[in-house]
C-alpha positions as YAML, in Angstrom:
chain: A
units: angstrom
residues:
- id: 1
  name: MET
  ca: [59.77, 59.60, -161.74]
- id: 2
  name: ARG
  ca: [56.58, 59.16, -163.76]
- id: 3
  name: VAL
  ca: [53.79, 58.55, -161.23]
- id: 4
  name: LEU
  ca: [50.09, 57.72, -161.59]
- id: 5
  name: VAL
  ca: [48.08, 58.76, -158.52]
- id: 6
  name: THR
  ca: [44.64, 57.16, -158.49]
- id: 7
  name: GLY
  ca: [42.09, 58.98, -156.37]
- id: 8
  name: GLY
  ca: [44.42, 61.97, -156.54]
- id: 9
  name: ALA
  ca: [41.60, 64.52, -156.23]
- id: 10
  name: GLY
  ca: [40.48, 63.18, -152.86]
- id: 11
  name: PHE
  ca: [41.72, 64.16, -149.41]
- id: 12
  name: ILE
  ca: [44.85, 62.06, -148.95]
- id: 13
  name: GLY
  ca: [45.52, 61.73, -152.67]
- id: 14
  name: SER
  ca: [45.53, 65.48, -153.34]
- id: 15
  name: ASN
  ca: [47.75, 66.10, -150.31]
- id: 16
  name: TYR
  ca: [50.11, 63.46, -151.68]
- id: 17
  name: VAL
  ca: [50.23, 65.18, -155.08]
- id: 18
  name: HIS
  ca: [51.09, 68.49, -153.41]
- id: 19
  name: GLU
  ca: [53.73, 66.92, -151.15]
- id: 20
  name: ARG
  ca: [55.26, 64.87, -153.95]
- id: 21
  name: LEU
  ca: [55.68, 67.89, -156.22]
- id: 22
  name: ARG
  ca: [57.08, 69.91, -153.34]
- id: 23
  name: ARG
  ca: [59.73, 67.27, -152.73]
- id: 24
  name: PHE
  ca: [60.27, 66.19, -156.34]
- id: 25
  name: PRO
  ca: [59.31, 69.10, -158.61]
- id: 26
  name: GLU
  ca: [60.73, 67.35, -161.69]
- id: 27
  name: ASP
  ca: [58.35, 64.38, -161.37]
- id: 28
  name: HIS
  ca: [55.69, 63.80, -164.00]
- id: 29
  name: LEU
  ca: [52.41, 63.24, -162.12]
- id: 30
  name: VAL
  ca: [49.14, 61.99, -163.58]
- id: 31
  name: VAL
  ca: [45.95, 61.96, -161.50]
- id: 32
  name: LEU
  ca: [43.20, 59.47, -162.35]
- id: 33
  name: ASP
  ca: [39.97, 60.21, -160.50]
- id: 34
  name: ALA
  ca: [36.27, 59.44, -161.06]
- id: 35
  name: PHE
  ca: [35.32, 62.76, -159.41]
- id: 36
  name: THR
  ca: [32.57, 61.33, -157.26]
- id: 37
  name: TYR
  ca: [31.28, 63.69, -154.56]
- id: 38
  name: ALA
  ca: [34.52, 63.42, -152.57]
- id: 39
  name: GLY
  ca: [36.84, 64.01, -155.52]
- id: 40
  name: CYS
  ca: [37.31, 67.77, -155.82]
- id: 41
  name: ARG
  ca: [38.99, 69.50, -158.74]
- id: 42
  name: GLU
  ca: [39.43, 72.45, -156.38]
- id: 43
  name: ASN
  ca: [41.98, 70.37, -154.42]
- id: 44
  name: LEU
  ca: [44.36, 70.54, -157.38]
- id: 45
  name: ALA
  ca: [43.42, 73.97, -158.74]
- id: 46
  name: ASP
  ca: [46.73, 75.54, -157.71]
- id: 47
  name: LEU
  ca: [48.65, 72.86, -159.64]
- id: 48
  name: ALA
  ca: [47.22, 73.68, -163.07]
- id: 49
  name: GLY
  ca: [49.84, 72.93, -165.69]
- id: 50
  name: GLN
  ca: [51.91, 70.81, -163.29]
- id: 51
  name: VAL
  ca: [49.70, 67.73, -163.16]
- id: 52
  name: ARG
  ca: [47.82, 65.90, -165.90]
- id: 53
  name: ILE
  ca: [44.29, 65.04, -164.78]
- id: 54
  name: VAL
  ca: [42.32, 62.15, -166.29]
- id: 55
  name: GLU
  ca: [38.68, 61.63, -165.36]
- id: 56
  name: GLY
  ca: [37.72, 57.97, -165.28]
- id: 57
  name: ASP
  ca: [36.94, 54.81, -163.36]
- id: 58
  name: ILE
  ca: [39.78, 52.77, -161.89]
- id: 59
  name: GLY
  ca: [37.81, 49.64, -162.85]
- id: 60
  name: ASP
  ca: [38.08, 50.52, -166.56]
- id: 61
  name: VAL
  ca: [41.02, 48.29, -167.46]
- id: 62
  name: ASP
  ca: [41.34, 49.65, -170.99]
- id: 63
  name: LEU
  ca: [41.41, 53.26, -169.80]
- id: 64
  name: VAL
  ca: [43.93, 52.56, -167.06]
- id: 65
  name: GLY
  ca: [46.09, 50.58, -169.48]
- id: 66
  name: LYS
  ca: [46.05, 53.43, -171.99]
- id: 67
  name: VAL
  ca: [47.05, 55.97, -169.33]
- id: 68
  name: LEU
  ca: [49.89, 53.73, -168.16]
- id: 69
  name: ALA
  ca: [51.18, 53.29, -171.71]
- id: 70
  name: ASP
  ca: [50.67, 56.85, -172.98]
- id: 71
  name: GLU
  ca: [52.24, 58.43, -169.91]
- id: 72
  name: ARG
  ca: [55.00, 55.78, -169.58]
- id: 73
  name: ILE
  ca: [54.13, 55.34, -165.91]
- id: 74
  name: GLU
  ca: [56.79, 53.86, -163.62]
- id: 75
  name: VAL
  ca: [54.97, 54.01, -160.27]
- id: 76
  name: ILE
  ca: [51.30, 53.70, -159.32]
- id: 77
  name: VAL
  ca: [50.08, 54.98, -155.95]
- id: 78
  name: ASN
  ca: [46.52, 53.80, -155.38]
- id: 79
  name: PHE
  ca: [44.42, 56.00, -153.08]
- id: 80
  name: ALA
  ca: [41.14, 55.50, -154.93]
- id: 81
  name: ALA
  ca: [38.41, 54.25, -152.58]
- id: 82
  name: GLU
  ca: [34.97, 54.86, -151.16]
- id: 83
  name: SER
  ca: [35.48, 55.54, -147.46]
- id: 84
  name: HIS
  ca: [32.25, 56.80, -145.84]
- id: 85
  name: ASN
  ca: [31.55, 54.12, -143.21]
- id: 86
  name: SER
  ca: [27.94, 55.13, -142.57]
- id: 87
  name: LEU
  ca: [27.10, 55.18, -146.27]
- id: 88
  name: ALA
  ca: [28.67, 51.73, -146.64]
- id: 89
  name: VAL
  ca: [26.13, 50.33, -144.18]
- id: 90
  name: LEU
  ca: [23.30, 51.46, -146.47]
- id: 91
  name: ASP
  ca: [24.95, 50.90, -149.87]
- id: 92
  name: PRO
  ca: [27.59, 48.17, -149.47]
- id: 93
  name: VAL
  ca: [27.62, 47.16, -153.15]
- id: 94
  name: ARG
  ca: [29.00, 50.56, -154.09]
- id: 95
  name: PHE
  ca: [31.96, 50.00, -151.78]
- id: 96
  name: PHE
  ca: [32.80, 46.49, -152.95]
- id: 97
  name: ARG
  ca: [32.50, 47.61, -156.58]
- id: 98
  name: THR
  ca: [34.96, 50.48, -156.14]
- id: 99
  name: ASN
  ca: [37.30, 49.20, -153.47]
- id: 100
  name: VAL
  ca: [37.63, 45.58, -154.57]
- id: 101
  name: LEU
  ca: [36.71, 45.38, -158.26]
- id: 102
  name: GLY
  ca: [38.15, 48.83, -158.93]
- id: 103
  name: THR
  ca: [41.46, 47.85, -157.38]
- id: 104
  name: VAL
  ca: [41.47, 44.64, -159.43]
- id: 105
  name: GLY
  ca: [40.95, 46.79, -162.55]
- id: 106
  name: ILE
  ca: [44.11, 48.78, -161.82]
- id: 107
  name: LEU
  ca: [46.03, 45.60, -160.97]
- id: 108
  name: GLU
  ca: [44.96, 43.94, -164.20]
- id: 109
  name: ALA
  ca: [46.12, 46.91, -166.27]
- id: 110
  name: ALA
  ca: [49.33, 47.14, -164.25]
- id: 111
  name: ARG
  ca: [50.36, 43.52, -164.79]
- id: 112
  name: HIS
  ca: [50.32, 44.04, -168.57]
- id: 113
  name: HIS
  ca: [52.25, 47.31, -168.43]
- id: 114
  name: ARG
  ca: [55.94, 47.21, -169.18]
- id: 115
  name: GLY
  ca: [58.24, 49.39, -167.15]
- id: 116
  name: LEU
  ca: [56.26, 49.42, -163.90]
- id: 117
  name: GLU
  ca: [58.64, 49.63, -160.96]
- id: 118
  name: ARG
  ca: [56.11, 49.71, -158.12]
- id: 119
  name: PHE
  ca: [52.40, 49.41, -157.41]
- id: 120
  name: HIS
  ca: [51.80, 50.96, -154.01]
- id: 121
  name: HIS
  ca: [48.42, 50.35, -152.40]
- id: 122
  name: VAL
  ca: [47.11, 52.58, -149.61]
- id: 123
  name: SER
  ca: [45.01, 50.73, -147.04]
- id: 124
  name: THR
  ca: [43.61, 51.30, -143.57]
- id: 125
  name: CYS
  ca: [43.93, 50.15, -139.97]
- id: 126
  name: GLU
  ca: [40.25, 49.14, -140.09]
- id: 127
  name: VAL
  ca: [40.87, 45.87, -141.93]
- id: 128
  name: TYR
  ca: [41.95, 44.29, -138.64]
- id: 129
  name: GLY
  ca: [38.65, 44.89, -136.85]
- id: 130
  name: ASP
  ca: [38.87, 46.66, -133.52]
- id: 131
  name: LEU
  ca: [40.45, 46.43, -130.08]
- id: 132
  name: ASP
  ca: [38.97, 46.65, -126.59]
- id: 133
  name: LEU
  ca: [39.31, 50.11, -125.10]
- id: 134
  name: ASP
  ca: [41.38, 48.71, -122.22]
- id: 135
  name: GLU
  ca: [43.46, 46.35, -124.39]
- id: 136
  name: GLU
  ca: [47.19, 47.10, -124.19]
- id: 137
  name: ARG
  ca: [48.26, 46.13, -127.68]
- id: 138
  name: ALA
  ca: [48.37, 47.45, -131.23]
- id: 139
  name: PHE
  ca: [47.76, 45.75, -134.56]
- id: 140
  name: ARG
  ca: [50.85, 44.22, -136.17]
- id: 141
  name: GLU
  ca: [51.47, 43.56, -139.86]
- id: 142
  name: ASP
  ca: [51.04, 39.80, -139.34]
- id: 143
  name: ASP
  ca: [47.71, 40.07, -137.47]
- id: 144
  name: PRO
  ca: [44.71, 38.38, -139.14]
- id: 145
  name: TYR
  ca: [42.10, 40.49, -140.92]
- id: 146
  name: ARG
  ca: [38.76, 40.68, -139.08]
- id: 147
  name: PRO
  ca: [36.78, 43.49, -140.74]
- id: 148
  name: ARG
  ca: [33.49, 44.40, -139.06]
- id: 149
  name: THR
  ca: [31.79, 46.71, -141.58]
- id: 150
  name: PRO
  ca: [31.22, 46.66, -145.37]
- id: 151
  name: TYR
  ca: [33.78, 49.43, -145.81]
- id: 152
  name: ASN
  ca: [36.38, 47.57, -143.72]
- id: 153
  name: ALA
  ca: [35.68, 44.34, -145.61]
- id: 154
  name: SER
  ca: [35.97, 46.03, -149.00]
- id: 155
  name: LYS
  ca: [39.39, 47.43, -148.10]
- id: 156
  name: ALA
  ca: [40.47, 44.03, -146.77]
- id: 157
  name: GLY
  ca: [39.40, 42.45, -150.06]
- id: 158
  name: ALA
  ca: [41.46, 44.99, -151.98]
- id: 159
  name: ASP
  ca: [44.55, 44.22, -149.86]
- id: 160
  name: HIS
  ca: [44.16, 40.49, -150.55]
- id: 161
  name: ALA
  ca: [43.86, 41.15, -154.29]
- id: 162
  name: VAL
  ca: [47.04, 43.26, -154.29]
- id: 163
  name: ARG
  ca: [48.98, 40.50, -152.53]
- id: 164
  name: ALA
  ca: [47.56, 37.86, -154.86]
- id: 165
  name: TYR
  ca: [48.76, 39.78, -157.93]
- id: 166
  name: HIS
  ca: [52.21, 39.95, -156.41]
- id: 167
  name: LEU
  ca: [52.39, 36.24, -155.62]
- id: 168
  name: THR
  ca: [50.70, 35.05, -158.82]
- id: 169
  name: TYR
  ca: [52.04, 37.49, -161.42]
- id: 170
  name: GLY
  ca: [55.11, 38.95, -159.76]
- id: 171
  name: LEU
  ca: [53.67, 42.47, -159.68]
- id: 172
  name: PRO
  ca: [56.07, 44.67, -157.65]
- id: 173
  name: ILE
  ca: [53.77, 45.80, -154.86]
- id: 174
  name: THR
  ca: [53.94, 47.39, -151.44]
- id: 175
  name: ILE
  ca: [51.07, 48.15, -149.03]
- id: 176
  name: THR
  ca: [50.70, 50.64, -146.22]
- id: 177
  name: ASN
  ca: [47.97, 50.42, -143.60]
- id: 178
  name: CYS
  ca: [47.55, 53.81, -142.01]
- id: 179
  name: ALA
  ca: [45.95, 55.34, -138.92]
- id: 180
  name: ASN
  ca: [43.17, 57.95, -139.15]
- id: 181
  name: ASN
  ca: [44.31, 60.96, -141.17]
- id: 182
  name: TYR
  ca: [43.51, 64.61, -140.59]
- id: 183
  name: GLY
  ca: [44.61, 67.83, -142.28]
- id: 184
  name: PRO
  ca: [43.65, 70.23, -145.09]
- id: 185
  name: TYR
  ca: [41.31, 69.27, -147.94]
- id: 186
  name: GLN
  ca: [39.51, 66.59, -145.91]
- id: 187
  name: PHE
  ca: [35.91, 66.32, -147.07]
- id: 188
  name: PRO
  ca: [33.53, 67.76, -144.44]
- id: 189
  name: GLU
  ca: [31.74, 64.45, -143.83]
- id: 190
  name: LYS
  ca: [34.68, 63.26, -141.72]
- id: 191
  name: LEU
  ca: [34.98, 63.73, -137.98]
- id: 192
  name: ILE
  ca: [37.44, 66.63, -137.60]
- id: 193
  name: PRO
  ca: [36.30, 68.80, -140.54]
- id: 194
  name: LEU
  ca: [32.67, 68.03, -139.69]
- id: 195
  name: PHE
  ca: [33.10, 69.26, -136.13]
- id: 196
  name: VAL
  ca: [35.18, 72.28, -137.20]
- id: 197
  name: THR
  ca: [32.85, 73.47, -139.95]
- id: 198
  name: ARG
  ca: [29.74, 72.98, -137.82]
- id: 199
  name: ALA
  ca: [31.30, 74.73, -134.83]
- id: 200
  name: LEU
  ca: [32.28, 77.66, -137.03]
- id: 201
  name: ARG
  ca: [28.59, 78.02, -137.88]
- id: 202
  name: ASP
  ca: [27.47, 77.46, -134.27]
- id: 203
  name: GLU
  ca: [25.68, 74.30, -135.36]
- id: 204
  name: ARG
  ca: [25.30, 71.11, -133.33]
- id: 205
  name: LEU
  ca: [28.21, 68.66, -133.30]
- id: 206
  name: PRO
  ca: [26.58, 65.20, -133.67]
- id: 207
  name: MET
  ca: [28.57, 62.78, -131.51]
- id: 208
  name: TYR
  ca: [27.93, 59.05, -131.43]
- id: 209
  name: ALA
  ca: [26.81, 57.70, -128.05]
- id: 210
  name: SER
  ca: [30.02, 55.65, -127.77]
- id: 211
  name: LYS
  ca: [31.95, 58.90, -127.42]
- id: 212
  name: GLU
  ca: [34.82, 57.14, -125.60]
- id: 213
  name: ASN
  ca: [35.75, 55.18, -128.77]
- id: 214
  name: ARG
  ca: [39.33, 56.00, -129.70]
- id: 215
  name: ARG
  ca: [41.32, 56.37, -132.90]
- id: 216
  name: GLU
  ca: [45.01, 56.78, -133.63]
- id: 217
  name: TRP
  ca: [45.63, 60.05, -135.49]
- id: 218
  name: ILE
  ca: [48.24, 61.09, -138.04]
- id: 219
  name: HIS
  ca: [48.62, 64.30, -140.01]
- id: 220
  name: VAL
  ca: [48.20, 63.66, -143.71]
- id: 221
  name: ALA
  ca: [51.62, 65.18, -144.49]
- id: 222
  name: ASP
  ca: [53.29, 62.56, -142.28]
- id: 223
  name: HIS
  ca: [51.33, 59.84, -144.09]
- id: 224
  name: CYS
  ca: [52.49, 61.17, -147.46]
- id: 225
  name: ALA
  ca: [56.11, 61.21, -146.31]
- id: 226
  name: ALA
  ca: [55.77, 57.59, -145.16]
- id: 227
  name: ILE
  ca: [54.49, 56.50, -148.58]
- id: 228
  name: ASP
  ca: [57.43, 58.14, -150.30]
- id: 229
  name: ARG
  ca: [59.79, 56.44, -147.85]
- id: 230
  name: VAL
  ca: [58.26, 53.06, -148.74]
- id: 231
  name: LEU
  ca: [58.63, 53.83, -152.44]
- id: 232
  name: GLU
  ca: [62.27, 54.77, -151.93]
- id: 233
  name: VAL
  ca: [63.53, 51.95, -149.71]
- id: 234
  name: GLY
  ca: [60.59, 49.65, -148.92]
- id: 235
  name: VAL
  ca: [60.90, 45.96, -149.74]
- id: 236
  name: GLU
  ca: [58.81, 44.71, -152.64]
- id: 237
  name: GLY
  ca: [55.91, 42.53, -151.53]
- id: 238
  name: GLU
  ca: [55.89, 43.88, -147.96]
- id: 239
  name: THR
  ca: [53.34, 45.68, -145.81]
- id: 240
  name: TYR
  ca: [54.15, 48.59, -143.49]
- id: 241
  name: HIS
  ca: [52.02, 50.15, -140.76]
- id: 242
  name: VAL
  ca: [51.98, 53.96, -140.64]
- id: 243
  name: GLY
  ca: [50.99, 55.42, -137.29]
- id: 244
  name: THR
  ca: [51.93, 57.78, -134.52]
- id: 245
  name: GLY
  ca: [50.79, 56.02, -131.36]
- id: 246
  name: VAL
  ca: [48.74, 59.14, -130.53]
- id: 247
  name: GLU
  ca: [45.17, 58.19, -129.57]
- id: 248
  name: ARG
  ca: [42.23, 60.49, -128.94]
- id: 249
  name: SER
  ca: [38.58, 59.70, -128.28]
- id: 250
  name: ILE
  ca: [35.74, 61.25, -130.26]
- id: 251
  name: GLU
  ca: [34.87, 63.29, -127.18]
- id: 252
  name: GLN
  ca: [38.45, 64.52, -126.72]
- id: 253
  name: ILE
  ca: [38.56, 65.61, -130.36]
- id: 254
  name: ALA
  ca: [35.30, 67.53, -130.00]
- id: 255
  name: HIS
  ca: [36.44, 69.27, -126.82]
- id: 256
  name: ALA
  ca: [39.80, 70.24, -128.37]
- id: 257
  name: ILE
  ca: [38.14, 71.73, -131.45]
- id: 258
  name: LEU
  ca: [35.62, 73.69, -129.40]
- id: 259
  name: GLU
  ca: [38.41, 75.04, -127.20]
- id: 260
  name: LEU
  ca: [40.47, 76.11, -130.22]
- id: 261
  name: LEU
  ca: [37.45, 77.94, -131.65]
- id: 262
  name: ALA
  ca: [36.33, 79.33, -128.26]
- id: 263
  name: LYS
  ca: [32.94, 77.64, -128.64]
- id: 264
  name: PRO
  ca: [30.82, 76.13, -125.83]
- id: 265
  name: ARG
  ca: [30.59, 72.39, -125.19]
- id: 266
  name: SER
  ca: [26.82, 72.78, -125.25]
- id: 267
  name: LEU
  ca: [27.08, 72.51, -129.05]
- id: 268
  name: ILE
  ca: [27.69, 68.75, -128.64]
- id: 269
  name: GLU
  ca: [24.65, 66.57, -129.36]
- id: 270
  name: ILE
  ca: [24.68, 62.83, -128.63]
- id: 271
  name: VAL
  ca: [23.23, 60.68, -131.47]
- id: 272
  name: PRO
  ca: [22.67, 56.89, -131.73]
- id: 273
  name: ASP
  ca: [25.59, 54.69, -132.79]
- id: 274
  name: ARG
  ca: [25.85, 53.19, -136.24]
- id: 275
  name: PRO
  ca: [25.92, 49.37, -136.53]
- id: 276
  name: SER
  ca: [29.27, 47.67, -135.78]
- id: 277
  name: HIS
  ca: [30.87, 50.89, -134.62]
- id: 278
  name: ASP
  ca: [34.50, 49.96, -133.96]
- id: 279
  name: ARG
  ca: [35.84, 50.78, -130.52]
- id: 280
  name: ARG
  ca: [39.55, 51.36, -130.95]
- id: 281
  name: TYR
  ca: [42.20, 51.27, -133.66]
- id: 282
  name: VAL
  ca: [45.94, 51.61, -133.12]
- id: 283
  name: LEU
  ca: [48.81, 50.30, -135.25]
- id: 284
  name: ASP
  ca: [52.23, 49.03, -134.24]
- id: 285
  name: SER
  ca: [54.37, 51.16, -136.57]
- id: 286
  name: SER
  ca: [57.72, 50.01, -135.20]
- id: 287
  name: ARG
  ca: [58.65, 48.19, -138.42]
- id: 288
  name: ILE
  ca: [58.60, 51.22, -140.73]
- id: 289
  name: ARG
  ca: [60.48, 53.22, -138.11]
- id: 290
  name: ARG
  ca: [63.10, 50.53, -137.53]
- id: 291
  name: GLU
  ca: [63.62, 49.26, -141.09]
- id: 292
  name: LEU
  ca: [62.94, 52.36, -143.22]
- id: 293
  name: GLY
  ca: [63.86, 55.16, -140.82]
- id: 294
  name: TRP
  ca: [60.52, 56.97, -141.03]
- id: 295
  name: GLU
  ca: [59.15, 58.94, -138.07]
- id: 296
  name: PRO
  ca: [56.11, 61.22, -137.82]
- id: 297
  name: ALA
  ca: [57.16, 64.86, -137.65]
- id: 298
  name: ILE
  ca: [53.95, 66.71, -136.73]
- id: 299
  name: ASP
  ca: [52.81, 66.90, -133.11]
- id: 300
  name: PHE
  ca: [49.09, 66.14, -132.85]
- id: 301
  name: ASP
  ca: [48.11, 69.26, -130.91]
- id: 302
  name: VAL
  ca: [50.07, 71.48, -133.29]
- id: 303
  name: GLY
  ca: [48.69, 69.69, -136.32]
- id: 304
  name: LEU
  ca: [45.11, 69.91, -135.07]
- id: 305
  name: ALA
  ca: [45.44, 73.64, -134.39]
- id: 306
  name: ASP
  ca: [46.89, 74.17, -137.88]
- id: 307
  name: THR
  ca: [44.04, 72.14, -139.39]
- id: 308
  name: VAL
  ca: [41.36, 74.09, -137.54]
- id: 309
  name: ARG
  ca: [43.01, 77.31, -138.72]
- id: 310
  name: TRP
  ca: [43.04, 76.03, -142.33]
- id: 311
  name: TYR
  ca: [39.29, 75.43, -142.24]
- id: 312
  name: GLU
  ca: [38.73, 78.84, -140.68]
- id: 313
  name: GLU
  ca: [40.64, 80.43, -143.56]
- id: 314
  name: HIS
  ca: [39.16, 78.31, -146.37]
- id: 315
  name: GLU
  ca: [35.41, 78.59, -146.00]
- id: 316
  name: SER
  ca: [35.17, 79.18, -149.75]
- id: 317
  name: TRP
  ca: [36.53, 75.63, -150.23]
- id: 318
  name: TRP
  ca: [34.38, 73.72, -147.75]
- id: 319
  name: GLU
  ca: [31.07, 75.58, -147.78]
- id: 320
  name: PRO
  ca: [30.05, 74.43, -151.32]
- id: 321
  name: LEU
  ca: [30.92, 70.84, -150.39]
- id: 322
  name: ARG
  ca: [28.63, 70.57, -147.38]
- id: 323
  name: GLY
  ca: [25.59, 69.71, -149.48]
- id: 324
  name: ARG
  ca: [27.44, 67.53, -151.97]
- id: 325
  name: ALA
  ca: [27.83, 64.30, -149.98]
- id: 326
  name: PRO
  ca: [25.16, 61.58, -149.99]
- id: 327
  name: VAL
  ca: [22.66, 62.05, -147.19]
- id: 328
  name: VAL
  ca: [22.59, 59.09, -144.82]
- id: 329
  name: GLU
  ca: [19.19, 59.09, -143.17]
- id: 330
  name: GLY
  ca: [19.27, 58.75, -139.40]
- id: 331
  name: GLU
  ca: [23.06, 58.77, -139.27]
- id: 332
  name: ALA
  ca: [25.49, 61.44, -138.25]
- id: 333
  name: TRP
  ca: [28.47, 61.92, -140.56]
- id: 334
  name: ARG
  ca: [31.39, 60.29, -138.92]
- id: 335
  name: GLN
  ca: [34.70, 58.50, -139.31]
...
């Protein structure tokens, strides 16, 4: 298969490239990435010679079209997105430009490209808004979108554009909305790597005041396997939820990391909440399990321990990145 992976130098994208080549070593993979602060060439350094890397903006229709034609691309997997929720509160235009208009740029190039078998778009659970902490339900694929933050809204807009290109132009699309990912190569602005890297340095772990807020967690390798399953047997035009049903609060995550690293809980520092801080996300993933036969394979506690160990062993990867992200005044760095 000849696959274009947009945002392939980011966290989930680079893990997907590694997993895809592990499973299908004969594939021809092309990574298109703008290499903003969260796009790291180091994530793909061990794949030199196995992957073609193109630096560019997904909103550049001419560039994307040329890559599709020159590389004879059959499948597009779109990971490219801005995803820092706190930064989106301060600079929302940046997020709508990349996540909505950028996605439209890829779609526009894709609809004029002959030989495209699938455009797969990677989305998030956050497009649905949030749930009450005591609510006994999960988001379903047919639930209405109710995004609460600029980041959430920009991803919702991208999803709508993808569906519109399918219905209007017949573009062969699929969409996955996924739970919160964790694993290796996650930029240290995000919750788990932030807490791990700070704890390793005996620095304060900034925890939002709503520390009981919960997220559903999935190891990035399970997410990557789900995407490949959708590409293999998923129905064109359909959306699939990818989740585990495993929920943990921000506080539980912090305590687990500190225990794994044998660090004291006194490192935790409570900080003010950001605006519209969502309370709880969880997805009903019964459809992908029932119809496509996918199941998560990595136990959360095992996966978290492996992830903590990876960051312990890869300080040379994460230490240079700690000063590379935009500084959000007055905000902790958080999911």
